[in-house]
C-alpha positions in Angstrom: -35.9 -67.5 -58.6 -39.6 -67.9 -57.9 -40.5 -65.9 -61.1 -38.2 -68.2 -63.1 -39.9 -71.3 -61.7 -43.4 -69.8 -62.4 -42.3 -69.4 -66.0 -41.2 -73.0 -66.0 -44.6 -74.2 -64.7 -46.5 -72.0 -67.2 -44.5 -73.2 -70.2 -45.0 -76.9 -69.1 -48.7 -76.3 -68.7 -48.9 -74.5 -72.1 -47.1 -77.4 -73.7 -49.4 -80.1 -72.4 -52.5 -78.0 -73.3 -51.4 -78.0 -77.0 -50.3 -81.7 -76.9 -53.6 -82.6 -75.4 -55.5 -81.1 -78.3 -53.4 -82.6 -81.1 -55.6 -85.7 -81.2 -58.2 -83.7 -83.1 -55.7 -82.7 -85.8 -54.3 -86.2 -86.0 -57.8 -87.7 -86.3 -58.6 -85.4 -89.3 -55.3 -86.2 -91.0 -55.6 -90.0 -90.5 -58.4 -90.0 -93.1 -55.8 -89.3 -95.9 -52.4 -89.9 -94.2 -50.7 -92.8 -92.5 -49.3 -92.2 -89.0 -45.7 -92.3 -90.2 -46.5 -89.7 -92.9 -48.0 -87.3 -90.4 -44.9 -87.8 -88.2 -42.5 -87.0 -91.1 -44.4 -83.9 -92.3 -44.9 -82.4 -88.8 -41.3 -82.6 -87.8 -39.9 -81.5 -91.1 -42.2 -78.4 -90.8 -41.0 -78.0 -87.2 -37.4 -78.1 -88.3 -38.0 -75.5 -91.1 -39.9 -73.2 -88.7 -37.0 -73.3 -86.2 -34.5 -72.7 -89.0 -36.3 -69.7 -90.2 -36.8 -68.4 -86.7 -33.1 -68.6 -85.8 -30.9 -69.4 -88.8 -27.7 -69.3 -86.7 -25.6 -72.4 -86.7 -25.2 -74.4 -83.4 -21.6 -74.9 -82.5 -21.0 -78.0 -80.4 -18.0 -78.8 -78.3 -16.7 -82.2 -79.3 -18.2 -85.5 -80.3 -19.7 -86.2 -76.9 -22.2 -83.3 -77.2 -23.1 -84.3 -80.7 -23.8 -87.8 -79.5 -26.1 -86.5 -76.9 -28.1 -84.5 -79.5 -28.3 -87.6 -81.6 -29.5 -89.7 -78.7 -32.2 -87.1 -77.9 -33.4 -87.1 -81.5 -33.5 -90.9 -81.6 -35.4 -91.1 -78.3 -37.8 -88.1 -78.3 -38.5 -87.6 -82.0 -38.0 -91.0 -83.7 -38.5 -93.9 -81.3 -41.1 -92.4 -79.0 -43.6 -91.5 -81.8 -42.9 -94.7 -83.9 -43.4 -96.9 -80.8 -46.5 -95.1 -79.8 -48.0 -95.3 -83.4 -47.2 -98.9 -83.7 -48.6 -99.6 -80.3 -51.9 -98.0 -81.3 -52.2 -100.5 -84.1 -51.7 -103.4 -81.8 -53.7 -102.5 -78.7 -56.5 -100.3 -77.5 -55.9 -96.5 -77.5 -57.0 -96.4 -73.9 -54.2 -98.9 -73.0 -51.6 -96.7 -74.7 -53.0 -93.6 -72.9 -52.6 -95.2 -69.5 -49.2 -96.7 -70.1 -47.6 -93.6 -71.7 -48.6 -91.7 -68.5 -46.1 -93.9 -66.6 -43.3 -91.8 -68.2 -42.9 -89.5 -65.1 -42.2 -92.5 -63.0 -39.5 -93.7 -65.3 -38.1 -90.2 -65.4 -37.9 -90.1 -61.7 -36.2 -93.5 -61.4 -33.7 -92.7 -64.1 -33.0 -89.3 -62.7 -32.4 -90.9 -59.3 -30.1 -93.5 -60.7 -28.1 -91.0 -62.6 -27.2 -89.4 -59.3 -27.8 -85.8 -60.3 -27.0 -83.4 -57.5 -29.9 -82.4 -55.3 -32.0 -85.3 -56.5 -34.4 -86.4 -53.7 -37.5 -88.5 -54.4 -39.9 -88.0 -51.6 -43.1 -89.8 -50.7 -45.2 -87.0 -52.2 -44.1 -87.9 -55.7 -45.0 -91.5 -55.4 -48.4 -90.8 -53.8 -49.1 -88.3 -56.5 -48.1 -90.8 -59.1 -50.6 -93.3 -57.8 -53.4 -90.8 -57.6 -52.7 -89.5 -61.1 -52.5 -93.0 -62.6 -55.9 -93.8 -61.0 -57.3 -90.8 -62.7 -55.7 -91.6 -66.0 -57.1 -95.1 -65.9 -60.6 -93.7 -65.3 -60.3 -91.2 -68.1 -58.8 -93.7 -70.6 -61.2 -96.6 -70.1 -64.3 -94.6 -69.1 -66.5 -97.7 -68.7 -64.9 -99.9 -71.2 -63.2 -103.2 -70.2 -59.4 -103.6 -69.9 -58.1 -105.7 -72.7 -54.5 -106.6 -72.5 -52.4 -107.1 -75.6 -48.8 -108.0 -74.6 -47.1 -106.8 -77.8 -48.9 -103.4 -78.0 -48.8 -102.8 -74.3 -45.0 -103.5 -74.2 -44.4 -101.1 -77.1 -46.4 -98.4 -75.2 -44.3 -99.1 -72.1 -41.1 -98.8 -74.2 -42.4 -95.5 -75.6 -42.8 -94.2 -72.0 -39.3 -95.3 -71.2 -37.7 -93.6 -74.2 -39.6 -90.4 -73.4 -38.1 -90.5 -69.9 -34.6 -91.0 -71.5 -35.4 -88.0 -73.8 -36.3 -85.8 -70.8 -33.0 -86.6 -69.0 -31.0 -86.1 -72.2 -32.7 -82.7 -72.6 -31.8 -81.8 -69.0 -28.2 -82.6 -69.7 -28.2 -80.6 -73.0 -29.7 -77.6 -71.2 -26.5 -77.5 -69.2 -24.5 -76.7 -72.3 -25.8 -73.1 -72.1 -26.8 -73.0 -75.8 -30.0 -71.3 -77.1 -33.0 -73.6 -76.7 -34.2 -73.0 -80.2 -30.9 -74.1 -81.7 -30.6 -77.2 -79.4 -34.2 -78.2 -80.2 -33.6 -77.8 -84.0 -30.5 -80.0 -83.7 -32.5 -82.6 -81.9 -35.2 -82.4 -84.7 -32.5 -82.9 -87.3 -31.3 -86.2 -85.8 -34.8 -87.3 -85.1 -35.7 -86.9 -88.8 -32.5 -88.5 -89.8 -33.2 -91.6 -87.7 -36.7 -91.6 -89.0 -35.8 -92.0 -92.6 -34.9 -95.7 -92.6 -38.1 -96.5 -90.7 -40.2 -94.8 -93.2 -39.5 -97.5 -95.8 -41.3 -100.0 -93.5 -44.5 -98.0 -93.6 -44.7 -97.4 -97.4 -44.6 -93.6 -96.9 -45.3 -91.4 -99.9 -45.1 -87.7 -100.3 -48.5 -87.1 -102.0 -48.3 -83.3 -101.4 -51.5 -82.9 -103.4 -53.4 -84.0 -100.3 -52.6 -80.6 -98.7 -54.8 -78.9 -101.3 -57.6 -79.8 -98.8 -57.6 -76.8 -96.4 -58.4 -79.0 -93.5 -55.3 -81.2 -94.1 -53.1 -78.1 -94.6 -54.3 -76.3 -91.5 -54.0 -79.3 -89.3 -50.5 -80.3 -90.4 -49.5 -76.6 -89.9 -50.9 -76.8 -86.4 -49.0 -80.0 -85.7 -45.7 -78.8 -87.3 -45.5 -75.2 -86.1 -47.5 -75.5 -82.8 -47.2 -79.1 -81.4 -43.7 -79.6 -82.7 -41.6 -76.5 -83.2 -43.2 -74.3 -80.5 -44.0 -77.0 -78.0 -40.7 -78.8 -78.0 -39.0 -75.5 -77.4 -41.4 -74.7 -74.5 -41.0 -78.2 -73.1 -37.3 -78.0 -73.2 -37.4 -74.6 -71.5 -39.5 -76.1 -68.7 -37.1 -79.0 -68.3 -34.2 -76.5 -68.1 -35.9 -74.4 -65.4 -37.8 -77.1 -63.4 -35.8 -80.2 -64.1 -36.7 -83.4 -65.9 -38.9 -85.0 -63.1 -40.9 -81.9 -62.1 -41.7 -81.1 -65.8 -42.6 -84.7 -66.6 -45.4 -84.9 -64.1 -47.3 -82.4 -66.3 -47.9 -85.4 -68.7 -50.7 -86.4 -66.3 -52.6 -83.4 -67.6 -52.6 -84.6 -71.3 -55.6 -86.9 -70.8 -57.4 -84.2 -68.9 -56.9 -81.7 -71.7 -58.1 -84.3 -74.2 -61.3 -84.8 -72.2 -62.0 -81.1 -72.0 -61.3 -80.6 -75.7 -63.6 -83.6 -76.5 -66.4 -81.9 -74.6 -65.9 -78.4 -76.0 -65.0 -79.2 -79.6 -66.5 -82.6 -80.4 -69.5 -82.2 -78.0 -68.8 -85.5 -76.3 -70.8 -86.1 -73.1 -69.2 -85.7 -69.7 -69.4 -89.0 -67.7 -68.9 -89.4 -64.0 -65.9 -91.6 -64.8 -64.1 -89.0 -66.9 -65.0 -86.2 -64.3 -63.6 -88.3 -61.4 -60.5 -89.2 -63.5 -59.9 -85.5 -64.3 -60.1 -84.6 -60.6 -57.7 -87.4 -59.6 -55.2 -86.6 -62.4 -55.0 -82.9 -61.4 -54.8 -83.9 -57.7 -51.9 -86.3 -58.5 -50.0 -83.6 -60.3 -50.2 -81.2 -57.3 -49.3 -84.0 -54.9 -46.3 -84.9 -57.1 -45.2 -81.3 -57.3 -45.9 -80.1 -53.8 -46.7 -83.2 -51.7 -43.2 -83.5 -50.2 -41.8 -80.8 -48.0 -38.8 -79.1 -49.8 -39.1 -81.5 -52.7 -36.2 -81.3 -55.0 -36.0 -82.8 -58.4 -33.3 -82.4 -61.1 
């Protein structure tokens, strides 16, 4: 059992390490692509990769299961990324980074309200949440002033909420006993399906000639195969093993990975604010995971 949980923690950590580095690829692609175009290409590539990896068909048992896959695709693939991208156009990126990190709190509350067996929210989780959020705030603003934008901040808050919904839906789907690659692929299918109507709002064009640039090609492959296909499988595996709440606290690590990557790859300077924020975020994760005796999350 302990070995299984160790695998869950390692896969969750691996996932956030990849997700924390995606801002570099996205930054490169934003020169030639709109955010919605990047979103479409990366998840189509992810779907194709999972199809090639495991071409078997997923057999669901009834309409209820299919609706759960559709809801997961709507929340985790379509709404989350669209809300986040739109929020970034309305408010500061630092605001979005802080607000998105509230997702573990929403996950814990929704999981508690759902009444899953064994669900116990202890003080360690909430203390860890407070410590981690203080760290995320320090990392995100890093000396800049807080500037509120009600519309953008609300959209970011909604993004955090729908990610929490996705986490709980994924936990329920994992109980079906189906291969994770197949369930993730079905979720991608519905996410892309729901995304299509929204694409018309953003004037999306295919423009495949843009991938003649090696930088564009390599970065979209990284986002499609790594950050989408591989990471959604590993994230869903972690949720299956650890539960939705315990996995979600690893989201605190995303800003930390971003800071480390900025220093190593972009040669950005380390400030005392980002260093202190990194320490607090990591401490908050450990407090949330291990701060309460016999913590149990589902």
